[in-house]
TORKOL-4160 file (C-alpha; in steps of 0.2 Angstrom, whole numbers, padded with zeros to 4 digits, m for minus):
293
<pt num="1" X="m0213" Y="0140" Z="0435"/>
<pt num="2" X="m0208" Y="0123" Z="0430"/>
<pt num="3" X="m0205" Y="0108" Z="0440"/>
<pt num="4" X="m0185" Y="0108" Z="0435"/>
<pt num="5" X="m0184" Y="0127" Z="0441"/>
<pt num="6" X="m0194" Y="0123" Z="0459"/>
<pt num="7" X="m0180" Y="0111" Z="0462"/>
<pt num="8" X="m0168" Y="0121" Z="0455"/>
<pt num="9" X="m0174" Y="0136" Z="0468"/>
<pt num="10" X="m0177" Y="0124" Z="0485"/>
<pt num="11" X="m0157" Y="0117" Z="0481"/>
<pt num="12" X="m0151" Y="0137" Z="0481"/>
<pt num="13" X="m0162" Y="0140" Z="0496"/>
<pt num="14" X="m0158" Y="0126" Z="0505"/>
<pt num="15" X="m0140" Y="0126" Z="0504"/>
<pt num="16" X="m0139" Y="0143" Z="0511"/>
<pt num="17" X="m0140" Y="0136" Z="0527"/>
<pt num="18" X="m0122" Y="0135" Z="0535"/>
<pt num="19" X="m0119" Y="0137" Z="0552"/>
<pt num="20" X="m0099" Y="0138" Z="0556"/>
<pt num="21" X="m0095" Y="0133" Z="0576"/>
<pt num="22" X="m0082" Y="0142" Z="0587"/>
<pt num="23" X="m0068" Y="0131" Z="0590"/>
<pt num="24" X="m0074" Y="0118" Z="0603"/>
<pt num="25" X="m0091" Y="0122" Z="0601"/>
<pt num="26" X="m0105" Y="0110" Z="0594"/>
<pt num="27" X="m0110" Y="0112" Z="0578"/>
<pt num="28" X="m0131" Y="0116" Z="0577"/>
<pt num="29" X="m0133" Y="0104" Z="0563"/>
<pt num="30" X="m0129" Y="0091" Z="0577"/>
<pt num="31" X="m0145" Y="0093" Z="0586"/>
<pt num="32" X="m0157" Y="0104" Z="0577"/>
<pt num="33" X="m0171" Y="0096" Z="0567"/>
<pt num="34" X="m0170" Y="0092" Z="0550"/>
<pt num="35" X="m0183" Y="0100" Z="0540"/>
<pt num="36" X="m0180" Y="0108" Z="0524"/>
<pt num="37" X="m0170" Y="0099" Z="0510"/>
<pt num="38" X="m0170" Y="0102" Z="0491"/>
<pt num="39" X="m0180" Y="0083" Z="0488"/>
<pt num="40" X="m0194" Y="0081" Z="0499"/>
<pt num="41" X="m0207" Y="0088" Z="0507"/>
<pt num="42" X="m0221" Y="0087" Z="0521"/>
<pt num="43" X="m0237" Y="0083" Z="0517"/>
<pt num="44" X="m0251" Y="0086" Z="0528"/>
<pt num="45" X="m0262" Y="0070" Z="0536"/>
<pt num="46" X="m0279" Y="0076" Z="0538"/>
<pt num="47" X="m0287" Y="0094" Z="0540"/>
<pt num="48" X="m0289" Y="0094" Z="0558"/>
<pt num="49" X="m0280" Y="0096" Z="0575"/>
<pt num="50" X="m0277" Y="0082" Z="0586"/>
<pt num="51" X="m0283" Y="0082" Z="0603"/>
<pt num="52" X="m0271" Y="0081" Z="0615"/>
<pt num="53" X="m0278" Y="0069" Z="0630"/>
<pt num="54" X="m0284" Y="0075" Z="0648"/>
<pt num="55" X="m0284" Y="0092" Z="0640"/>
<pt num="56" X="m0297" Y="0104" Z="0632"/>
<pt num="57" X="m0304" Y="0098" Z="0617"/>
<pt num="58" X="m0304" Y="0107" Z="0601"/>
<pt num="59" X="m0320" Y="0110" Z="0589"/>
<pt num="60" X="m0326" Y="0096" Z="0583"/>
<pt num="61" X="m0343" Y="0090" Z="0574"/>
<pt num="62" X="m0359" Y="0093" Z="0579"/>
<pt num="63" X="m0366" Y="0076" Z="0583"/>
<pt num="64" X="m0382" Y="0079" Z="0575"/>
<pt num="65" X="m0374" Y="0082" Z="0558"/>
<pt num="66" X="m0359" Y="0072" Z="0557"/>
<pt num="67" X="m0346" Y="0077" Z="0543"/>
<pt num="68" X="m0347" Y="0065" Z="0527"/>
<pt num="69" X="m0327" Y="0067" Z="0519"/>
<pt num="70" X="m0326" Y="0068" Z="0501"/>
<pt num="71" X="m0316" Y="0051" Z="0502"/>
<pt num="72" X="m0330" Y="0044" Z="0513"/>
<pt num="73" X="m0345" Y="0049" Z="0498"/>
<pt num="74" X="m0353" Y="0032" Z="0493"/>
<pt num="75" X="m0371" Y="0026" Z="0491"/>
<pt num="76" X="m0383" Y="0035" Z="0499"/>
<pt num="77" X="m0369" Y="0047" Z="0507"/>
<pt num="78" X="m0362" Y="0062" Z="0499"/>
<pt num="79" X="m0348" Y="0074" Z="0506"/>
<pt num="80" X="m0354" Y="0087" Z="0518"/>
<pt num="81" X="m0347" Y="0103" Z="0525"/>
<pt num="82" X="m0340" Y="0105" Z="0542"/>
<pt num="83" X="m0354" Y="0108" Z="0558"/>
<pt num="84" X="m0345" Y="0112" Z="0575"/>
<pt num="85" X="m0353" Y="0105" Z="0591"/>
<pt num="86" X="m0357" Y="0120" Z="0600"/>
<pt num="87" X="m0359" Y="0111" Z="0617"/>
<pt num="88" X="m0337" Y="0114" Z="0618"/>
<pt num="89" X="m0337" Y="0119" Z="0635"/>
<pt num="90" X="m0320" Y="0127" Z="0630"/>
<pt num="91" X="m0329" Y="0137" Z="0619"/>
<pt num="92" X="m0333" Y="0158" Z="0624"/>
<pt num="93" X="m0349" Y="0163" Z="0619"/>
<pt num="94" X="m0338" Y="0174" Z="0607"/>
<pt num="95" X="m0336" Y="0159" Z="0599"/>
<pt num="96" X="m0352" Y="0151" Z="0600"/>
<pt num="97" X="m0360" Y="0165" Z="0592"/>
<pt num="98" X="m0347" Y="0167" Z="0579"/>
<pt num="99" X="m0350" Y="0146" Z="0575"/>
<pt num="100" X="m0368" Y="0146" Z="0574"/>
<pt num="101" X="m0368" Y="0158" Z="0559"/>
<pt num="102" X="m0358" Y="0148" Z="0551"/>
<pt num="103" X="m0368" Y="0132" Z="0553"/>
<pt num="104" X="m0382" Y="0142" Z="0549"/>
<pt num="105" X="m0377" Y="0143" Z="0532"/>
<pt num="106" X="m0373" Y="0127" Z="0530"/>
<pt num="107" X="m0391" Y="0123" Z="0535"/>
<pt num="108" X="m0397" Y="0135" Z="0522"/>
<pt num="109" X="m0386" Y="0126" Z="0509"/>
<pt num="110" X="m0373" Y="0136" Z="0507"/>
<pt num="111" X="m0355" Y="0133" Z="0502"/>
<pt num="112" X="m0345" Y="0133" Z="0515"/>
<pt num="113" X="m0326" Y="0128" Z="0508"/>
<pt num="114" X="m0311" Y="0127" Z="0518"/>
<pt num="115" X="m0302" Y="0144" Z="0515"/>
<pt num="116" X="m0288" Y="0138" Z="0506"/>
<pt num="117" X="m0299" Y="0131" Z="0494"/>
<pt num="118" X="m0308" Y="0149" Z="0490"/>
<pt num="119" X="m0289" Y="0155" Z="0489"/>
<pt num="120" X="m0291" Y="0164" Z="0507"/>
<pt num="121" X="m0275" Y="0166" Z="0520"/>
<pt num="122" X="m0276" Y="0154" Z="0533"/>
<pt num="123" X="m0268" Y="0160" Z="0548"/>
<pt num="124" X="m0260" Y="0153" Z="0559"/>
<pt num="125" X="m0263" Y="0138" Z="0566"/>
<pt num="126" X="m0275" Y="0134" Z="0551"/>
<pt num="127" X="m0259" Y="0136" Z="0539"/>
<pt num="128" X="m0254" Y="0121" Z="0549"/>
<pt num="129" X="m0267" Y="0109" Z="0541"/>
<pt num="130" X="m0270" Y="0114" Z="0526"/>
<pt num="131" X="m0271" Y="0100" Z="0512"/>
<pt num="132" X="m0255" Y="0099" Z="0503"/>
<pt num="133" X="m0235" Y="0099" Z="0503"/>
<pt num="134" X="m0226" Y="0112" Z="0513"/>
<pt num="135" X="m0206" Y="0114" Z="0513"/>
<pt num="136" X="m0196" Y="0123" Z="0525"/>
<pt num="137" X="m0182" Y="0133" Z="0521"/>
<pt num="138" X="m0168" Y="0136" Z="0534"/>
<pt num="139" X="m0155" Y="0147" Z="0537"/>
<pt num="140" X="m0145" Y="0157" Z="0551"/>
<pt num="141" X="m0158" Y="0172" Z="0552"/>
<pt num="142" X="m0173" Y="0165" Z="0546"/>
<pt num="143" X="m0184" Y="0148" Z="0543"/>
<pt num="144" X="m0197" Y="0151" Z="0527"/>
<pt num="145" X="m0212" Y="0139" Z="0526"/>
<pt num="146" X="m0219" Y="0138" Z="0511"/>
<pt num="147" X="m0236" Y="0127" Z="0508"/>
<pt num="148" X="m0237" Y="0122" Z="0489"/>
<pt num="149" X="m0256" Y="0125" Z="0486"/>
<pt num="150" X="m0254" Y="0144" Z="0483"/>
<pt num="151" X="m0235" Y="0146" Z="0488"/>
<pt num="152" X="m0241" Y="0155" Z="0504"/>
<pt num="153" X="m0225" Y="0159" Z="0513"/>
<pt num="154" X="m0222" Y="0161" Z="0531"/>
<pt num="155" X="m0206" Y="0169" Z="0539"/>
<pt num="156" X="m0200" Y="0163" Z="0556"/>
<pt num="157" X="m0187" Y="0177" Z="0561"/>
<pt num="158" X="m0174" Y="0168" Z="0572"/>
<pt num="159" X="m0167" Y="0173" Z="0591"/>
<pt num="160" X="m0175" Y="0188" Z="0589"/>
<pt num="161" X="m0188" Y="0195" Z="0601"/>
<pt num="162" X="m0207" Y="0202" Z="0596"/>
<pt num="163" X="m0209" Y="0220" Z="0590"/>
<pt num="164" X="m0217" Y="0230" Z="0602"/>
<pt num="165" X="m0233" Y="0234" Z="0594"/>
<pt num="166" X="m0233" Y="0223" Z="0578"/>
<pt num="167" X="m0248" Y="0227" Z="0566"/>
<pt num="168" X="m0261" Y="0213" Z="0565"/>
<pt num="169" X="m0258" Y="0205" Z="0547"/>
<pt num="170" X="m0264" Y="0188" Z="0540"/>
<pt num="171" X="m0247" Y="0177" Z="0547"/>
<pt num="172" X="m0246" Y="0189" Z="0561"/>
<pt num="173" X="m0226" Y="0191" Z="0568"/>
<pt num="174" X="m0216" Y="0175" Z="0571"/>
<pt num="175" X="m0200" Y="0173" Z="0581"/>
<pt num="176" X="m0193" Y="0157" Z="0582"/>
<pt num="177" X="m0177" Y="0147" Z="0589"/>
<pt num="178" X="m0170" Y="0130" Z="0592"/>
<pt num="179" X="m0171" Y="0119" Z="0607"/>
<pt num="180" X="m0161" Y="0102" Z="0602"/>
<pt num="181" X="m0171" Y="0094" Z="0591"/>
<pt num="182" X="m0187" Y="0106" Z="0590"/>
<pt num="183" X="m0191" Y="0124" Z="0582"/>
<pt num="184" X="m0200" Y="0132" Z="0593"/>
<pt num="185" X="m0213" Y="0149" Z="0585"/>
<pt num="186" X="m0219" Y="0162" Z="0594"/>
<pt num="187" X="m0233" Y="0170" Z="0583"/>
<pt num="188" X="m0244" Y="0185" Z="0590"/>
<pt num="189" X="m0250" Y="0200" Z="0579"/>
<pt num="190" X="m0263" Y="0190" Z="0568"/>
<pt num="191" X="m0279" Y="0200" Z="0559"/>
<pt num="192" X="m0297" Y="0194" Z="0563"/>
<pt num="193" X="m0300" Y="0189" Z="0545"/>
<pt num="194" X="m0295" Y="0172" Z="0548"/>
<pt num="195" X="m0299" Y="0157" Z="0560"/>
<pt num="196" X="m0289" Y="0145" Z="0570"/>
<pt num="197" X="m0298" Y="0129" Z="0563"/>
<pt num="198" X="m0306" Y="0122" Z="0549"/>
<pt num="199" X="m0324" Y="0123" Z="0558"/>
<pt num="200" X="m0320" Y="0142" Z="0556"/>
<pt num="201" X="m0318" Y="0146" Z="0576"/>
<pt num="202" X="m0314" Y="0164" Z="0576"/>
<pt num="203" X="m0302" Y="0173" Z="0585"/>
<pt num="204" X="m0296" Y="0190" Z="0591"/>
<pt num="205" X="m0281" Y="0201" Z="0588"/>
<pt num="206" X="m0274" Y="0196" Z="0605"/>
<pt num="207" X="m0274" Y="0174" Z="0598"/>
<pt num="208" X="m0256" Y="0169" Z="0603"/>
<pt num="209" X="m0249" Y="0152" Z="0595"/>
<pt num="210" X="m0233" Y="0142" Z="0601"/>
<pt num="211" X="m0228" Y="0128" Z="0588"/>
<pt num="212" X="m0215" Y="0117" Z="0592"/>
<pt num="213" X="m0211" Y="0105" Z="0577"/>
<pt num="214" X="m0200" Y="0089" Z="0577"/>
<pt num="215" X="m0196" Y="0075" Z="0565"/>
<pt num="216" X="m0202" Y="0060" Z="0573"/>
<pt num="217" X="m0203" Y="0041" Z="0568"/>
<pt num="218" X="m0186" Y="0040" Z="0560"/>
<pt num="219" X="m0187" Y="0055" Z="0549"/>
<pt num="220" X="m0204" Y="0048" Z="0540"/>
<pt num="221" X="m0214" Y="0063" Z="0549"/>
<pt num="222" X="m0214" Y="0080" Z="0555"/>
<pt num="223" X="m0224" Y="0084" Z="0570"/>
<pt num="224" X="m0231" Y="0099" Z="0579"/>
<pt num="225" X="m0236" Y="0103" Z="0596"/>
<pt num="226" X="m0247" Y="0119" Z="0596"/>
<pt num="227" X="m0254" Y="0130" Z="0609"/>
<pt num="228" X="m0266" Y="0142" Z="0606"/>
<pt num="229" X="m0271" Y="0156" Z="0619"/>
<pt num="230" X="m0285" Y="0168" Z="0617"/>
<pt num="231" X="m0297" Y="0174" Z="0630"/>
<pt num="232" X="m0309" Y="0179" Z="0616"/>
<pt num="233" X="m0311" Y="0162" Z="0611"/>
<pt num="234" X="m0305" Y="0148" Z="0624"/>
<pt num="235" X="m0309" Y="0149" Z="0641"/>
<pt num="236" X="m0293" Y="0139" Z="0643"/>
<pt num="237" X="m0278" Y="0139" Z="0632"/>
<pt num="238" X="m0278" Y="0125" Z="0619"/>
<pt num="239" X="m0268" Y="0112" Z="0616"/>
<pt num="240" X="m0268" Y="0100" Z="0600"/>
<pt num="241" X="m0255" Y="0092" Z="0588"/>
<pt num="242" X="m0255" Y="0088" Z="0570"/>
<pt num="243" X="m0242" Y="0077" Z="0558"/>
<pt num="244" X="m0236" Y="0077" Z="0540"/>
<pt num="245" X="m0228" Y="0064" Z="0533"/>
<pt num="246" X="m0210" Y="0064" Z="0524"/>
<pt num="247" X="m0214" Y="0065" Z="0504"/>
<pt num="248" X="m0199" Y="0064" Z="0490"/>
<pt num="249" X="m0198" Y="0072" Z="0476"/>
<pt num="250" X="m0200" Y="0059" Z="0465"/>
<pt num="251" X="m0217" Y="0052" Z="0474"/>
<pt num="252" X="m0233" Y="0057" Z="0468"/>
<pt num="253" X="m0247" Y="0064" Z="0480"/>
<pt num="254" X="m0266" Y="0061" Z="0481"/>
<pt num="255" X="m0270" Y="0071" Z="0467"/>
<pt num="256" X="m0259" Y="0062" Z="0456"/>
<pt num="257" X="m0245" Y="0076" Z="0454"/>
<pt num="258" X="m0228" Y="0081" Z="0460"/>
<pt num="259" X="m0225" Y="0089" Z="0475"/>
<pt num="260" X="m0217" Y="0104" Z="0466"/>
<pt num="261" X="m0229" Y="0105" Z="0454"/>
<pt num="262" X="m0233" Y="0125" Z="0453"/>
<pt num="263" X="m0252" Y="0126" Z="0458"/>
<pt num="264" X="m0259" Y="0144" Z="0457"/>
<pt num="265" X="m0277" Y="0146" Z="0468"/>
<pt num="266" X="m0288" Y="0163" Z="0461"/>
<pt num="267" X="m0280" Y="0160" Z="0444"/>
<pt num="268" X="m0295" Y="0150" Z="0434"/>
<pt num="269" X="m0288" Y="0139" Z="0421"/>
<pt num="270" X="m0279" Y="0121" Z="0418"/>
<pt num="271" X="m0273" Y="0116" Z="0435"/>
<pt num="272" X="m0279" Y="0130" Z="0444"/>
<pt num="273" X="m0295" Y="0132" Z="0456"/>
<pt num="274" X="m0311" Y="0139" Z="0450"/>
<pt num="275" X="m0327" Y="0142" Z="0459"/>
<pt num="276" X="m0333" Y="0160" Z="0449"/>
<pt num="277" X="m0349" Y="0151" Z="0445"/>
<pt num="278" X="m0352" Y="0142" Z="0462"/>
<pt num="279" X="m0369" Y="0151" Z="0467"/>
<pt num="280" X="m0370" Y="0147" Z="0485"/>
<pt num="281" X="m0353" Y="0152" Z="0489"/>
<pt num="282" X="m0352" Y="0158" Z="0507"/>
<pt num="283" X="m0337" Y="0172" Z="0500"/>
<pt num="284" X="m0329" Y="0177" Z="0482"/>
<pt num="285" X="m0313" Y="0174" Z="0479"/>
<pt num="286" X="m0302" Y="0187" Z="0487"/>
<pt num="287" X="m0298" Y="0203" Z="0476"/>
<pt num="288" X="m0288" Y="0215" Z="0483"/>
<pt num="289" X="m0293" Y="0234" Z="0480"/>
<pt num="290" X="m0279" Y="0243" Z="0489"/>
<pt num="291" X="m0265" Y="0237" Z="0497"/>
<pt num="292" X="m0268" Y="0231" Z="0517"/>
<pt num="293" X="m0250" Y="0232" Z="0522"/>
């Protein structure tokens, strides 16, 4: 799909969010956040969650092996993969054992890439800290979030309850509602093939995630307050935040490309990822032998 086709599609989809209030009632447009538009998206600031002061801390770097990021390379400093601090007091033994296996893979020289860089679905809330651009589509019954990197789409169904027994899936079942200027999203029913952060902290099928999206800083930023609750992983629910910056269609991102450029992950070729020849890969590019739904 070309850039022009992407722009036309987003313009059409954004235009369907039309709310007609009853006589004498305030329009939802007066208070609900403007997350969607045909001429802008949101660019993720970093690939980690920010801690909330006073509460349990998210997983961070092993002090003995601080990570060197791609933009920190220099003489004597080469980029490294994440190694988790296993002394985080909020982690259960189940979580620590899984993270230790990942740390051991890194120490053995394995390439432990971010999941989206390997073309894998990230799950929620790791979806929020993927590299690249995000687009929202707001309609009266549903909000969609589109991550541009591999066109991964989340569906958020508005003003409805959860299914009684949702079948576990890659992004789970998300329902939401507006509370004034905030979109509140409640997600359950995720399978256990994803992680809750980029250190590969595991989770169980009981993972419950609540995200609260707000436009802040005069419309320049999007901020999410996120609470993760999973007794298999965390001794206490983990409260974190993440921020995006607004990116207009006529700007260019860090990679020198338009936010609306098409990018396919698993299809090797110009402009796409190709890890098929990496001899140290921890996992292959995903291949569907049979449908998982």
